[in-house]
N, C-alpha and C positions, 0 to 999 in steps of 0.2 A: 478557423477558430482562433480567438485572441489568446495570446500567451499572457499569463499573469506577470505583472511587473516584478522585476527582480529588485531586491534591496541592493543599494549601492555597496560596493566593497569597501569604500571609505566614505565616512560621513563628512558632510561639509564642515568647514572650520567653525567651531562654536564661537559665539560672540565673546565668551569669557576670555578666550585667548587673545583677541584683539584688545580687550580691556587690560589684560595682563601685559601685553606689549606696550601699551600706552603708559601704564604704571611704571614699567621698567625704564622707559625713555624719560619719564618725569623724574624718577629717582636719580638716574644718571645725570640729568641736567642739574638737579638740585645739588648733587655732590660736586660736579665739575665747575659750575658757574659761581662767581663771586657773589656772596650774599650782599644785599644792599647795606650800605653803611648807616643810613638814616631811614627813618620812616618816610620822610619826604621822597627819598630816592625810590623806595618801594612803591609809593603811590604813583610816581612818574612812570615806573615800569608797567604797572597795571593800567594806568590811564592811557597808554599807547593803544590799548585795545578798545578804547571808548568809541571809535568810529563805528565799529561793528556792533558793539554791545553797550551802548550808552546807558540803558536802564539797568543792566546787570552790574556794570562797573560803578555806576552812580549809586547803587544800593550797597555794594560790597564794602566800599571804603568807609562810609559812616558806620556801618554795622561792625566792622572790624575795630574801628576806633572805640566804639561804645563797649563792645564785649571784652576788649583788652583790659579795661578798667573794672569790669564786672567782678564782684567779690567771689562769685561761685563759678568763675570761668574754668574752662578745661585746662588740664595740665597735659600738654602734648607729649611729655616724656613718660607718662603713666601707661601701664599695660591696660589695654582695653579687653580683648578676648583672644583666646587662642594664641597667646604670646605675641600679639600685635600691639604696637604702640598706638595711642590715640592719634598721633600725627599721621601714621600710616593709614589708619582707618579714615581719617578726613580725606587724604589723598585718594584712596581707593573709592570712596563714596562719590567724590567729585568726578573722578575719571569715568564713571559709568554714564554721567550725564553730558559731559563735554562733547562727545561725538555727535550728539543731537543738535549741536549749535551751528552746524554747517561749516566748520573749520576743517582745513586739511590737517594731516597728522602733525606736521611741524608746528602749525599754529596752535593746535591743541596742547602740545607739549609746552610751548612758550607761554601760553595763557595760564595754564595750571601751575607751571613753575613760578611765574610772576605772582600769581594769586597766593600760593602757599608761602612764598617768601614774604609777602606783605603781611599775612596773618602772623607768621612766626616773628617777624621784626617788631610788630606792635606789641606782641606778648613779651618779648625780651626787653624792649624799652620800658614798658610799664613795670616789669619786675625790677629793673634797675632803679626806677623812680621810687618804688615802694621800699626797697632796701635802703636807699639814701634817706628817705623820710624816717624810717625806723632808727637808723644810726644817729641822725640829728636829734631825734626825740629821746635817745638814751644817754645823752651827754649831760648829766646833772652833776653839779658840784656841791 
């Protein structure tokens, strides 16, 4: 007579924990690596991934440039939900999909870190441009 299958004493590692590990690695990389000084440098960093992801990178860069100037663009420092910043939400959302791209763990961290730095750099640069235009426009005599 067959014995019923016993449930395992420990469950397999959930996918969420791998995503959490990826997010932790990305956060550490973003904190420890130098941010790009210019948007062009950020583009160069992301473009190094073009060999593998030509269509992805080829779409990301123009979309980032466009939405950085968009009037209703996201404010990455605002709280999204559950005391999470919108920048963290963006990172966590992307981190779920990157493992499906066939990259090893280090490449996933590098790709997402470069991508996030690109987005944040374009947002900061455009904010500086808008502030400069406002200050020039307010100098009436």
